C-alpha positions as CSV (number, residue, x, y, z in Angstrom):
1,M,160.7,208.6,44.7
2,M,158.7,209.2,47.8
3,S,156.6,212.4,48.0
4,A,157.0,215.1,50.7
5,Q,153.9,213.7,52.4
6,Q,155.1,210.1,52.5
7,T,158.6,211.2,53.8
8,L,157.4,213.6,56.4
9,S,154.1,212.1,57.7
10,P,155.5,209.8,60.4
11,I,157.8,212.6,61.8
12,L,155.0,215.1,61.5
13,V,152.6,213.0,63.6
14,E,155.2,213.0,66.4
15,V,155.6,216.8,66.1
16,I,151.8,217.3,66.2
17,V,151.4,215.0,69.2
18,D,154.1,216.9,71.1
19,C,152.4,220.2,70.1
20,L,149.0,219.0,71.4
21,T,150.5,217.6,74.6
22,T,152.0,220.9,75.6
23,C,149.2,222.9,73.9
24,S,150.8,226.3,74.3
25,K,152.4,229.1,72.2
26,K,155.8,227.6,73.2
27,S,154.8,224.4,71.5
28,I,153.8,226.4,68.4
29,I,157.2,228.0,68.4
30,K,158.9,224.6,68.8
31,S,157.1,223.0,65.9
32,T,157.6,226.0,63.7
33,S,161.3,225.7,64.4
34,W,161.1,222.1,63.2
35,A,159.3,223.3,60.1
36,K,161.9,226.0,59.4
37,E,164.7,223.4,59.6
38,R,162.8,221.0,57.3
39,A,161.6,223.5,54.7
40,E,164.6,225.9,55.0
41,F,162.7,229.2,55.0
42,E,164.1,232.3,56.8
43,R,161.3,233.7,59.0
44,A,157.8,232.7,60.2
45,I,154.8,234.2,61.9
46,I,151.4,232.8,62.7
47,T,148.5,235.2,63.0
48,R,144.8,234.8,63.9
49,V,142.6,237.4,62.2
50,N,138.9,238.5,62.5
51,R,137.1,240.5,59.9
52,K,133.9,242.2,60.7
53,N,132.2,245.0,58.8
54,N,135.2,244.9,56.3
55,K,137.6,245.7,59.2
56,Y,140.5,243.3,59.9
57,I,141.7,242.9,63.5
58,F,144.5,240.7,65.0
59,V,143.0,238.3,67.6
60,D,146.3,236.5,68.3
61,L,149.8,236.4,67.1
62,V,152.7,233.9,67.5
63,N,156.0,235.4,66.3
64,H,158.6,232.8,65.5
65,S,161.3,234.9,63.9
66,Y,160.0,238.1,62.4
67,K,161.9,241.3,63.4
68,K,160.2,243.0,66.3
69,D,160.8,246.4,64.7
70,W,158.7,245.3,61.7
71,I,155.9,244.1,63.9
72,D,155.9,247.4,65.8
73,L,155.9,249.4,62.5
74,Y,153.1,247.1,61.1
75,V,150.9,247.7,64.1
76,S,151.5,251.4,64.6
77,N,150.9,252.2,60.9
78,K,147.8,249.9,60.7
79,F,149.3,248.0,57.8
80,I,146.7,245.3,58.4
81,D,144.2,247.6,56.5
82,V,146.4,247.4,53.3
83,D,148.3,244.2,53.7
84,P,147.4,242.4,50.4
85,V,148.3,239.0,51.9
86,I,145.5,239.3,54.4
87,I,143.1,241.0,52.0
88,Y,143.4,238.6,49.1
89,S,144.1,235.4,51.1
90,E,140.3,234.6,50.9
91,E,140.8,233.7,47.2
92,Y,143.1,230.8,48.0
93,N,142.4,227.4,49.4
94,E,146.0,226.3,49.0
95,P,149.3,227.9,50.0
96,F,150.2,230.8,47.8
97,Q,153.3,232.9,46.9
98,W,153.2,236.6,47.8
99,S,154.3,237.5,44.3
100,E,150.9,236.4,43.1
101,I,149.2,238.7,45.5
102,Y,151.4,241.7,44.9
103,Q,150.4,241.7,41.3
104,K,146.7,242.1,42.2
105,D,146.8,245.5,43.7
106,Q,148.9,248.4,42.3
107,T,147.4,251.2,44.5
108,P,149.9,253.5,46.2
109,N,149.2,252.4,49.7
110,V,149.8,248.7,48.9
111,Q,152.9,249.5,46.9
112,N,154.2,251.6,49.8
113,F,153.5,248.6,52.1
114,I,155.4,246.3,49.8
115,E,158.4,248.7,49.7
116,F,158.4,249.0,53.5
117,S,158.3,245.2,54.0
118,G,161.2,244.8,51.6
119,D,163.3,247.0,53.8
120,Y,162.8,244.5,56.6
121,G,163.9,241.4,54.5
122,L,160.3,240.4,53.5
123,E,160.7,240.7,49.8
124,S,159.3,237.2,49.1
125,G,157.4,234.6,50.9
126,A,154.4,232.3,51.0
127,S,151.3,232.0,53.2
128,Y,148.6,229.5,53.9
129,R,145.1,230.5,55.2
130,F,143.0,228.2,57.4
131,E,139.4,229.1,58.1
132,P,137.6,226.2,59.7
133,I,134.1,227.7,59.6
134,R,132.7,230.6,57.6
135,L,130.6,232.7,60.0
136,T,127.7,234.7,58.8
137,D,128.6,237.9,60.6
138,R,132.4,237.8,60.5
139,M,135.5,235.9,59.4
140,D,137.8,234.1,61.8
141,F,140.9,232.7,60.1
142,M,144.6,232.0,60.6
143,L,147.6,232.6,58.4
144,F,150.9,230.8,58.4
145,N,153.5,233.2,56.8
146,I,157.0,232.2,55.9
147,T,159.7,234.3,54.1
148,N,162.5,233.7,51.6
149,M,161.8,230.0,50.9
150,E,163.8,228.2,48.2
151,H,161.5,227.1,45.3
152,R,162.9,223.6,45.5
153,N,161.4,223.3,49.0
154,A,157.9,224.5,48.2
155,D,156.2,221.1,48.3
156,V,157.7,220.4,51.7
157,A,156.9,223.8,53.1
158,Y,153.3,223.7,51.8
159,F,152.6,220.3,53.2
160,I,153.9,221.3,56.6
161,M,152.0,224.5,56.6
162,K,148.7,222.8,55.7
163,S,149.3,220.1,58.4
164,L,150.3,222.4,61.2
165,L,148.1,225.4,60.9
166,P,144.8,223.6,61.9
167,V,146.7,222.3,65.0
168,Y,147.7,225.9,65.8
169,Y,144.1,227.0,65.4
170,H,143.0,224.5,67.9
171,I,145.6,225.6,70.4
172,L,144.8,229.3,70.1
173,S,141.1,228.9,70.1
174,S,138.4,227.6,72.4
175,R,137.8,224.7,70.0
176,N,140.6,222.7,71.7
177,N,138.2,221.3,74.4
178,L,137.7,217.7,73.2
179,I,138.3,215.0,75.9
180,K,138.4,211.3,75.5
181,N,134.9,210.7,76.9
182,D,133.4,213.1,74.3
183,I,134.5,210.9,71.4
184,C,133.2,207.5,70.3
185,L,135.1,205.8,67.6
186,S,133.9,202.5,66.3
187,K,136.1,199.4,66.3
188,K,136.5,199.7,62.6
189,E,137.4,203.4,62.9
190,V,140.0,202.6,65.5
191,A,141.5,199.9,63.3
192,I,141.6,202.2,60.3
193,L,143.3,204.9,62.3
194,S,145.8,202.5,63.8
195,W,146.8,201.2,60.4
196,A,147.0,204.8,59.1
197,S,149.4,205.6,62.0
198,S,151.7,202.8,60.8
199,G,152.0,204.5,57.5
200,K,149.5,202.4,55.5
201,T,147.7,204.1,52.6
202,S,143.9,204.0,52.2
203,W,144.2,201.3,49.6
204,E,146.5,199.2,51.8
205,I,144.2,199.5,54.8
206,G,141.2,198.4,52.7
207,R,143.1,195.3,51.6
208,I,144.1,194.5,55.2
209,I,140.6,194.8,56.7
210,G,138.6,193.7,53.7
211,I,136.8,196.8,52.5
212,S,137.2,199.1,49.5
213,E,139.5,202.1,49.4
214,C,136.4,204.4,49.0
215,T,135.0,202.9,52.2
216,V,138.2,203.5,54.1
217,K,138.1,207.2,52.9
218,Y,134.5,207.4,54.0
219,H,135.4,206.2,57.5
220,L,138.4,208.6,57.6
221,R,136.1,211.5,56.9
222,N,133.8,210.4,59.8
223,I,136.9,210.2,62.0
224,Y,138.0,213.7,61.0
225,Q,134.6,215.0,62.0
226,K,134.5,213.2,65.3
227,L,138.0,214.5,66.2
228,N,137.4,217.9,64.8
229,V,140.4,217.8,62.5
230,N,140.9,218.2,58.8
231,N,143.7,215.8,57.8
232,R,145.2,212.4,58.5
233,S,148.3,213.5,60.3
234,F,146.3,215.7,62.7
235,A,143.7,212.9,63.2
236,I,146.4,210.3,64.1
237,A,148.2,212.8,66.4
238,R,145.0,213.8,68.2
239,A,143.9,210.2,68.7
240,I,147.3,209.4,70.2
241,S,147.2,212.4,72.5
242,L,143.7,211.4,73.6
243,G,144.7,207.7,74.1
244,L,142.3,206.4,71.5
245,I,144.9,204.4,69.6
């Protein structure tokens, strides 16, 4: 049986290329709609957050399908100061269920927040946090939040969230300034990325071009660094959008 990654990777690359080509909040909404259809969750919102001096601030927000009344209530009541998903997300490198977070803090303010959110259909959900660089004086990170996901779709949802959120970060930040002339991929790196774009695994690429799987992975890490990405799908999509492969 094929994994979620093997099944979705070719389609996901197309989604990311389209997202990078348009490079706007509308493209984020469009790709999140695709994610919603694939992973069958109910609602989604993407937020970019800064933390400085233990104070959280929203820098940007792309609302796909959360109720506007809830967002207005969240902002007016400064729920960002007590939202356990934001506060405890730092402890997670992988997507996590809200139920895990809700058990960590039983203080009245947090419990009131959880009760309020339940009134707006946000009883359960999952989030993924992406923080590209840990700054010394502040945090700058993004959260991909989805609600009411079926457990059977968790692997698909998590793979999509981990693949798309770094792309969203690039779109919403000043880090999306790479141009083709800024990047110099070697012939071997181009070959590896081209074979990867056709769906070949690292082991298969190694057999094709006559190097070990470990060496392929080493070259892929160098490619990720040059393209300022953190996963294979994003690297392929970015290379395609820049005309490198």
